[in-house]
MMTF fields as JSON, N, C-alpha, C and O atoms, coordinates in Angstrom:
{
  "mmtfVersion": "1.0.0",
  "mmtfProducer": "UNKNOWN",
  "numBonds": 315,
  "numAtoms": 316,
  "numGroups": 79,
  "numChains": 1,
  "numModels": 1,
  "chainsPerModel": [1],
  "groupsPerChain": [79],
  "chainIdList": ["A"],
  "bondAtomList": [4, 2, 8, 6, 12, 10, 16, 14, 20, 18, 24, 22, 28, 26, 32, 30, 36, 34, 40, 38, 44, 42, 48, 46, 52, 50, 56, 54, 60, 58, 64, 62, 68, 66, 72, 70, 76, 74, 80, 78, 84, 82, 88, 86, 92, 90, 96, 94, 100, 98, 104, 102, 108, 106, 112, 110, 116, 114, 120, 118, 124, 122, 128, 126, 132, 130, 136, 134, 140, 138, 144, 142, 148, 146, 152, 150, 156, 154, 160, 158, 164, 162, 168, 166, 172, 170, 176, 174, 180, 178, 184, 182, 188, 186, 192, 190, 196, 194, 200, 198, 204, 202, 208, 206, 212, 210, 216, 214, 220, 218, 224, 222, 228, 226, 232, 230, 236, 234, 240, 238, 244, 242, 248, 246, 252, 250, 256, 254, 260, 258, 264, 262, 268, 266, 272, 270, 276, 274, 280, 278, 284, 282, 288, 286, 292, 290, 296, 294, 300, 298, 304, 302, 308, 306, 312, 310],
  "bondOrderList": [1, 1, 1, 1, 1, 1, 1, 1, 1, 1, 1, 1, 1, 1, 1, 1, 1, 1, 1, 1, 1, 1, 1, 1, 1, 1, 1, 1, 1, 1, 1, 1, 1, 1, 1, 1, 1, 1, 1, 1, 1, 1, 1, 1, 1, 1, 1, 1, 1, 1, 1, 1, 1, 1, 1, 1, 1, 1, 1, 1, 1, 1, 1, 1, 1, 1, 1, 1, 1, 1, 1, 1, 1, 1, 1, 1, 1, 1],
  "groupList": [{"groupName": "MET", "atomNameList": ["N", "CA", "C", "O"], "elementList": ["N", "C", "C", "O"], "formalChargeList": [0, 0, 0, 0], "bondAtomList": [1, 0, 2, 1, 3, 2], "bondOrderList": [1, 1, 2], "singleLetterCode": "M", "chemCompType": "L-PEPTIDE LINKING"}, {"groupName": "ALA", "atomNameList": ["N", "CA", "C", "O"], "elementList": ["N", "C", "C", "O"], "formalChargeList": [0, 0, 0, 0], "bondAtomList": [1, 0, 2, 1, 3, 2], "bondOrderList": [1, 1, 2], "singleLetterCode": "A", "chemCompType": "L-PEPTIDE LINKING"}, {"groupName": "GLU", "atomNameList": ["N", "CA", "C", "O"], "elementList": ["N", "C", "C", "O"], "formalChargeList": [0, 0, 0, 0], "bondAtomList": [1, 0, 2, 1, 3, 2], "bondOrderList": [1, 1, 2], "singleLetterCode": "E", "chemCompType": "L-PEPTIDE LINKING"}, {"groupName": "HIS", "atomNameList": ["N", "CA", "C", "O"], "elementList": ["N", "C", "C", "O"], "formalChargeList": [0, 0, 0, 0], "bondAtomList": [1, 0, 2, 1, 3, 2], "bondOrderList": [1, 1, 2], "singleLetterCode": "H", "chemCompType": "L-PEPTIDE LINKING"}, {"groupName": "ASP", "atomNameList": ["N", "CA", "C", "O"], "elementList": ["N", "C", "C", "O"], "formalChargeList": [0, 0, 0, 0], "bondAtomList": [1, 0, 2, 1, 3, 2], "bondOrderList": [1, 1, 2], "singleLetterCode": "D", "chemCompType": "L-PEPTIDE LINKING"}, {"groupName": "VAL", "atomNameList": ["N", "CA", "C", "O"], "elementList": ["N", "C", "C", "O"], "formalChargeList": [0, 0, 0, 0], "bondAtomList": [1, 0, 2, 1, 3, 2], "bondOrderList": [1, 1, 2], "singleLetterCode": "V", "chemCompType": "L-PEPTIDE LINKING"}, {"groupName": "LYS", "atomNameList": ["N", "CA", "C", "O"], "elementList": ["N", "C", "C", "O"], "formalChargeList": [0, 0, 0, 0], "bondAtomList": [1, 0, 2, 1, 3, 2], "bondOrderList": [1, 1, 2], "singleLetterCode": "K", "chemCompType": "L-PEPTIDE LINKING"}, {"groupName": "THR", "atomNameList": ["N", "CA", "C", "O"], "elementList": ["N", "C", "C", "O"], "formalChargeList": [0, 0, 0, 0], "bondAtomList": [1, 0, 2, 1, 3, 2], "bondOrderList": [1, 1, 2], "singleLetterCode": "T", "chemCompType": "L-PEPTIDE LINKING"}, {"groupName": "TYR", "atomNameList": ["N", "CA", "C", "O"], "elementList": ["N", "C", "C", "O"], "formalChargeList": [0, 0, 0, 0], "bondAtomList": [1, 0, 2, 1, 3, 2], "bondOrderList": [1, 1, 2], "singleLetterCode": "Y", "chemCompType": "L-PEPTIDE LINKING"}, {"groupName": "GLY", "atomNameList": ["N", "CA", "C", "O"], "elementList": ["N", "C", "C", "O"], "formalChargeList": [0, 0, 0, 0], "bondAtomList": [1, 0, 2, 1, 3, 2], "bondOrderList": [1, 1, 2], "singleLetterCode": "G", "chemCompType": "PEPTIDE LINKING"}, {"groupName": "LEU", "atomNameList": ["N", "CA", "C", "O"], "elementList": ["N", "C", "C", "O"], "formalChargeList": [0, 0, 0, 0], "bondAtomList": [1, 0, 2, 1, 3, 2], "bondOrderList": [1, 1, 2], "singleLetterCode": "L", "chemCompType": "L-PEPTIDE LINKING"}, {"groupName": "CYS", "atomNameList": ["N", "CA", "C", "O"], "elementList": ["N", "C", "C", "O"], "formalChargeList": [0, 0, 0, 0], "bondAtomList": [1, 0, 2, 1, 3, 2], "bondOrderList": [1, 1, 2], "singleLetterCode": "C", "chemCompType": "L-PEPTIDE LINKING"}, {"groupName": "PRO", "atomNameList": ["N", "CA", "C", "O"], "elementList": ["N", "C", "C", "O"], "formalChargeList": [0, 0, 0, 0], "bondAtomList": [1, 0, 2, 1, 3, 2], "bondOrderList": [1, 1, 2], "singleLetterCode": "P", "chemCompType": "L-PEPTIDE LINKING"}, {"groupName": "ARG", "atomNameList": ["N", "CA", "C", "O"], "elementList": ["N", "C", "C", "O"], "formalChargeList": [0, 0, 0, 0], "bondAtomList": [1, 0, 2, 1, 3, 2], "bondOrderList": [1, 1, 2], "singleLetterCode": "R", "chemCompType": "L-PEPTIDE LINKING"}, {"groupName": "ILE", "atomNameList": ["N", "CA", "C", "O"], "elementList": ["N", "C", "C", "O"], "formalChargeList": [0, 0, 0, 0], "bondAtomList": [1, 0, 2, 1, 3, 2], "bondOrderList": [1, 1, 2], "singleLetterCode": "I", "chemCompType": "L-PEPTIDE LINKING"}, {"groupName": "SER", "atomNameList": ["N", "CA", "C", "O"], "elementList": ["N", "C", "C", "O"], "formalChargeList": [0, 0, 0, 0], "bondAtomList": [1, 0, 2, 1, 3, 2], "bondOrderList": [1, 1, 2], "singleLetterCode": "S", "chemCompType": "L-PEPTIDE LINKING"}, {"groupName": "GLN", "atomNameList": ["N", "CA", "C", "O"], "elementList": ["N", "C", "C", "O"], "formalChargeList": [0, 0, 0, 0], "bondAtomList": [1, 0, 2, 1, 3, 2], "bondOrderList": [1, 1, 2], "singleLetterCode": "Q", "chemCompType": "L-PEPTIDE LINKING"}, {"groupName": "PHE", "atomNameList": ["N", "CA", "C", "O"], "elementList": ["N", "C", "C", "O"], "formalChargeList": [0, 0, 0, 0], "bondAtomList": [1, 0, 2, 1, 3, 2], "bondOrderList": [1, 1, 2], "singleLetterCode": "F", "chemCompType": "L-PEPTIDE LINKING"}, {"groupName": "TRP", "atomNameList": ["N", "CA", "C", "O"], "elementList": ["N", "C", "C", "O"], "formalChargeList": [0, 0, 0, 0], "bondAtomList": [1, 0, 2, 1, 3, 2], "bondOrderList": [1, 1, 2], "singleLetterCode": "W", "chemCompType": "L-PEPTIDE LINKING"}, {"groupName": "ASN", "atomNameList": ["N", "CA", "C", "O"], "elementList": ["N", "C", "C", "O"], "formalChargeList": [0, 0, 0, 0], "bondAtomList": [1, 0, 2, 1, 3, 2], "bondOrderList": [1, 1, 2], "singleLetterCode": "N", "chemCompType": "L-PEPTIDE LINKING"}],
  "groupTypeList": [0, 1, 2, 3, 4, 1, 5, 6, 7, 8, 4, 8, 6, 9, 10, 1, 11, 12, 0, 12, 5, 5, 13, 14, 15, 16, 2, 14, 9, 6, 14, 1, 5, 9, 16, 5, 5, 2, 5, 10, 7, 7, 4, 12, 9, 1, 10, 15, 4, 17, 12, 1, 18, 1, 6, 19, 7, 9, 3, 2, 14, 5, 4, 7, 6, 16, 7, 12, 9, 10, 14, 7, 17, 17, 5, 13, 13, 6, 6],
  "groupIdList": [1, 2, 3, 4, 5, 6, 7, 8, 9, 10, 11, 12, 13, 14, 15, 16, 17, 18, 19, 20, 21, 22, 23, 24, 25, 26, 27, 28, 29, 30, 31, 32, 33, 34, 35, 36, 37, 38, 39, 40, 41, 42, 43, 44, 45, 46, 47, 48, 49, 50, 51, 52, 53, 54, 55, 56, 57, 58, 59, 60, 61, 62, 63, 64, 65, 66, 67, 68, 69, 70, 71, 72, 73, 74, 75, 76, 77, 78, 79],
  "secStructList": [7, 6, 6, 6, 6, 7, 1, 3, 3, 3, 3, 7, 6, 6, 7, 7, 6, 6, 2, 2, 2, 2, 2, 2, 2, 2, 6, 1, 1, 1, 1, 7, 6, 6, 7, 7, 3, 3, 3, 3, 3, 7, 7, 6, 2, 2, 2, 2, 2, 2, 2, 2, 2, 2, 2, 2, 6, 6, 7, 7, 3, 3, 3, 7, 7, 3, 3, 6, 6, 3, 3, 3, 3, 3, 3, 7, 7, 7, 7],
  "xCoordList": [-7.208, -6.234, -5.65, -5.121, -6.418, -5.927, -6.563, -6.177, -7.719, -8.204, -7.362, -7.117, -6.99, -5.676, -4.33, -3.664, -3.99, -2.521, -1.059, -0.102, -1.761, -1.062, 0.689, 1.066, 1.426, 2.439, 3.174, 4.19, 2.406, 3.585, 2.585, 2.038, 3.132, 1.652, 1.972, 2.385, 1.983, 3.136, 1.72, 0.807, 1.956, 1.231, 1.561, 2.687, 0.738, 1.496, 0.269, -0.167, -0.061, -1.405, -0.608, 0.431, -0.939, -0.158, 0.361, 0.85, 0.087, 1.311, 0.259, -0.731, 0.807, -0.357, 0.631, 1.856, -0.516, -0.391, 1.087, 1.93, 0.885, 2.017, 2.634, 3.132, 2.831, 3.782, 4.059, 4.955, 2.266, 2.12, 1.806, 1.019, 2.35, 3.162, 3.625, 3.53, 4.893, 5.613, 6.399, 6.925, 6.214, 6.506, 5.864, 6.496, 5.336, 4.836, 5.966, 6.91, 5.975, 6.857, 7.835, 8.115, 8.282, 9.38, 9.511, 10.317, 8.86, 8.771, 8.261, 7.946, 8.104, 7.345, 7.52, 6.946, 8.562, 10.29, 10.666, 10.858, 11.052, 10.688, 10.534, 11.381, 8.571, 8.128, 8.745, 9.194, 8.508, 8.443, 6.705, 5.583, 7.261, 6.087, 4.956, 4.873, 3.563, 2.635, 2.054, 0.879, 2.98, 3.132, 1.839, 1.975, 1.47, 0.355, 0.597, 0.091, 1.389, 0.957, -0.177, -1.143, -0.129, -1.515, -0.876, 0.219, -1.863, -0.768, -2.221, -3.044, -2.48, -2.71, -2.731, -2.016, -3.819, -3.318, -4.694, -5.671, -4.848, -5.912, -6.004, -6.521, -4.971, -5.323, -6.199, -5.489, -7.343, -8.565, -8.185, -8.627, -7.357, -6.247, -5.594, -5.81, -4.941, -4.979, -6.102, -5.851, -7.068, -8.405, -7.742, -7.583, -7.398, -6.894, -6.238, -6.356, -4.801, -3.061, -2.805, -2.283, -3.695, -3.253, -4.141, -3.728, -4.891, -5.288, -4.523, -4.334, -4.28, -2.935, -1.853, -1.531, -1.068, 0.389, -0.218, 0.709, -1.691, -1.0, -0.521, 0.516, -1.79, -2.108, -1.462, -1.492, -0.324, 1.475, 2.49, 3.561, 2.381, 3.984, 3.745, 4.437, 2.113, 2.366, 1.62, 1.762, 0.878, 0.463, -1.116, -1.77, -1.639, -3.276, -3.756, -3.089, -4.615, -4.844, -5.972, -6.996, -5.961, -6.276, -7.506, -8.317, -7.779, -9.262, -8.416, -7.393, -9.904, -9.721, -10.8, -11.982, -10.374, -11.609, -11.581, -10.546, -13.142, -12.849, -13.106, -14.222, -13.091, -13.429, -13.094, -12.242, -14.29, -14.317, -12.928, -12.458, -12.666, -10.525, -9.308, -8.139, -9.978, -8.835, -9.409, -10.553, -8.119, -7.887, -7.102, -6.053, -7.669, -7.143, -6.372, -6.593, -5.533, -5.905, -4.976, -4.706, -4.837, -4.282, -4.078, -4.831, -2.264, -1.977, -0.343, 0.531, -1.034, -0.627, 0.583, 0.525, 1.974, 3.07, 2.369, 1.799, 2.986, 2.554, 3.625, 3.422, 4.975, 6.381, 7.48, 8.687],
  "yCoordList": [-23.493, -22.868, -22.296, -21.484, -23.713, -24.035, -23.056, -22.733, -22.233, -20.879, -20.11, -19.591, -20.149, -18.983, -19.064, -18.141, -20.338, -21.327, -20.226, -19.472, -20.807, -20.19, -20.737, -21.682, -19.965, -20.737, -21.206, -21.897, -20.658, -20.939, -19.929, -18.88, -21.943, -21.232, -20.753, -21.612, -19.182, -19.122, -18.811, -17.996, -19.772, -20.12, -18.539, -18.424, -17.583, -17.005, -17.27, -16.461, -18.75, -17.968, -18.14, -18.793, -17.661, -17.652, -16.344, -15.882, -15.981, -14.306, -12.785, -12.487, -12.156, -11.137, -10.091, -9.986, -9.339, -8.351, -7.026, -6.909, -6.6, -6.747, -7.683, -7.61, -9.129, -9.768, -10.922, -11.605, -10.503, -11.276, -10.77, -11.244, -9.145, -8.002, -7.638, -6.989, -8.069, -7.656, -9.326, -9.275, -10.312, -11.771, -11.315, -11.039, -11.365, -10.421, -9.891, -10.563, -9.224, -7.712, -8.507, -8.185, -9.335, -10.285, -11.253, -11.001, -12.31, -13.189, -13.02, -13.984, -11.172, -11.499, -11.06, -10.679, -11.281, -10.416, -11.608, -11.563, -13.075, -14.295, -14.935, -15.682, -14.71, -14.969, -13.889, -12.743, -14.86, -13.73, -12.931, -13.322, -11.547, -11.143, -10.919, -9.908, -11.459, -11.346, -12.56, -12.435, -13.957, -14.852, -14.753, -14.492, -14.904, -15.267, -16.188, -17.308, -15.683, -16.465, -16.773, -16.539, -17.374, -17.627, -17.514, -17.988, -16.639, -16.066, -17.148, -17.404, -17.58, -18.057, -17.516, -17.626, -17.021, -16.084, -16.016, -16.279, -15.615, -15.905, -14.376, -13.928, -14.063, -12.715, -10.816, -9.861, -10.786, -10.104, -8.641, -7.982, -8.481, -7.366, -7.593, -6.981, -8.539, -8.794, -7.725, -6.762, -8.099, -8.11, -6.61, -6.348, -5.783, -3.868, -3.881, -3.468, -4.966, -4.626, -4.709, -4.049, -6.18, -6.724, -5.679, -4.521, -5.918, -4.201, -2.818, -2.156, -2.67, -1.206, -1.537, -1.203, -2.35, -3.186, -3.541, -3.604, -3.784, -4.563, -2.877, -2.497, -1.957, -0.239, 0.68, 1.405, 0.429, 1.021, 0.386, 0.988, -1.041, -1.395, -2.116, -3.064, -1.464, -1.788, -3.353, -3.954, -3.992, -5.43, -5.315, -4.365, -7.062, -6.678, -7.631, -8.651, -7.823, -8.962, -9.531, -8.849, -10.794, -10.889, -11.152, -10.879, -12.16, -12.706, -13.012, -13.237, -12.772, -13.095, -13.909, -13.619, -14.718, -15.709, -16.202, -16.562, -16.23, -16.741, -17.738, -17.851, -18.636, -19.795, -18.973, -18.086, -19.484, -18.717, -19.134, -20.182, -18.854, -18.613, -18.819, -19.109, -18.566, -18.568, -17.978, -18.141, -16.848, -15.685, -16.343, -16.89, -16.318, -16.318, -15.635, -14.522, -15.634, -14.002, -14.644, -15.832, -14.176, -14.131, -13.69, -13.454, -13.489, -11.755, -12.361, -13.224, -10.799, -10.912, -10.64, -9.999, -10.973, -9.78, -9.397, -10.032, -7.107, -7.291, -6.129, -5.435, -6.468, -5.45, -6.231, -6.016],
  "zCoordList": [-8.202, -9.042, -11.01, -11.769, -10.755, -12.991, -12.503, -11.38, -13.096, -13.376, -13.89, -14.979, -12.912, -12.96, -13.475, -13.944, -13.324, -13.363, -12.49, -12.67, -11.688, -10.801, -10.628, -9.935, -11.352, -11.217, -9.791, -9.716, -8.682, -7.182, -5.862, -5.521, -5.455, -4.067, -3.037, -2.257, -2.423, -1.339, 0.004, -0.128, 1.259, 2.726, 3.615, 4.1, 3.763, 4.243, 5.547, 6.366, 5.345, 6.994, 8.119, 8.023, 9.136, 10.214, 10.673, 11.704, 9.609, 9.509, 9.665, 8.998, 10.604, 11.119, 10.31, 10.243, 9.703, 9.255, 9.628, 10.517, 8.934, 6.91, 6.505, 5.381, 7.484, 7.023, 5.672, 5.175, 5.462, 3.822, 3.152, 2.332, 3.082, 2.198, 1.782, 0.74, 2.869, 3.252, 2.145, 1.033, 2.845, 2.253, 0.235, -0.784, 0.343, -1.356, -1.7, -2.117, -1.627, -1.818, -2.555, -3.71, -2.095, -1.596, -2.642, -3.539, -2.679, -3.717, -5.015, -5.713, -5.591, -6.755, -8.024, -9.044, -7.515, -8.367, -8.301, -7.086, -8.674, -9.012, -9.81, -10.3, -10.394, -11.7, -12.682, -12.725, -13.337, -14.611, -14.814, -14.492, -15.568, -16.064, -16.216, -16.913, -15.839, -16.909, -15.836, -15.491, -15.188, -14.585, -12.569, -11.373, -12.921, -11.001, -9.881, -9.819, -8.989, -7.709, -7.533, -8.258, -6.457, -5.223, -4.048, -3.748, -3.164, -1.712, -0.979, -1.858, 0.019, 0.939, 2.845, 3.841, 2.51, 4.392, 4.996, 4.294, 6.49, 7.4, 8.556, 9.58, 7.32, 8.31, 7.671, 7.357, 7.654, 7.617, 7.0, 6.059, 7.783, 7.362, 5.392, 4.346, 5.698, 3.687, 2.962, 2.237, 3.294, 2.132, 2.148, 0.956, 2.73, 2.588, 1.562, 0.408, 2.752, 2.986, 1.016, 0.117, 1.252, -0.795, -1.933, -1.996, -2.489, -2.947, -3.112, -4.133, -2.28, -2.078, -2.624, -3.764, -1.726, -2.093, -3.776, -4.584, -4.411, -5.961, -6.291, -6.835, -5.699, -6.342, -6.791, -7.785, -5.112, -5.221, -5.713, -5.794, -6.174, -7.338, -8.332, -8.703, -9.151, -10.241, -10.307, -11.373, -9.275, -10.358, -10.076, -9.646, -10.6, -10.731, -9.664, -9.838, -8.6, -7.816, -8.889, -8.899, -9.9, -10.654, -10.692, -11.576, -8.875, -8.068, -6.236, -5.59, -6.242, -4.053, -3.853, -3.669, -3.898, -2.612, -1.291, -0.729, -0.598, 0.603, 1.371, 0.864, 2.196, 2.567, 3.785, 3.725, 5.791, 6.731, 7.203, 6.76, 7.531, 8.222, 7.256, 7.511, 6.01, 4.931, 3.999, 3.575, 3.464, 2.116, 1.296, 1.634, -0.055, -1.806, -2.176, -1.7, -2.789, -3.441, -5.115, -5.287, -5.541, -6.583, -7.66, -8.605, -7.412, -8.002, -9.339, -9.421, -10.308, -11.527, -11.028, -9.979, -11.517, -11.77, -13.272, -14.16, -12.873, -13.479, -14.538, -15.534, -13.511, -14.526, -13.514, -13.631]
}
């Protein structure tokens, strides 16, 4: 987490598509532009959902990490 200086971690483990994207859409506005949040999810669909969401909303996926059963996204608010 330190390498991206995430200001907050959102734990969306166990939520099925499209809920992780719906939740981050609701939460991203609560941080300052330029800040990064860490998002934890177990939904394999998030691997395509999050980049598509970022492209559509103008935010940035800084990094994606996968371990067995867990996907971690670092998302930068861009606007």
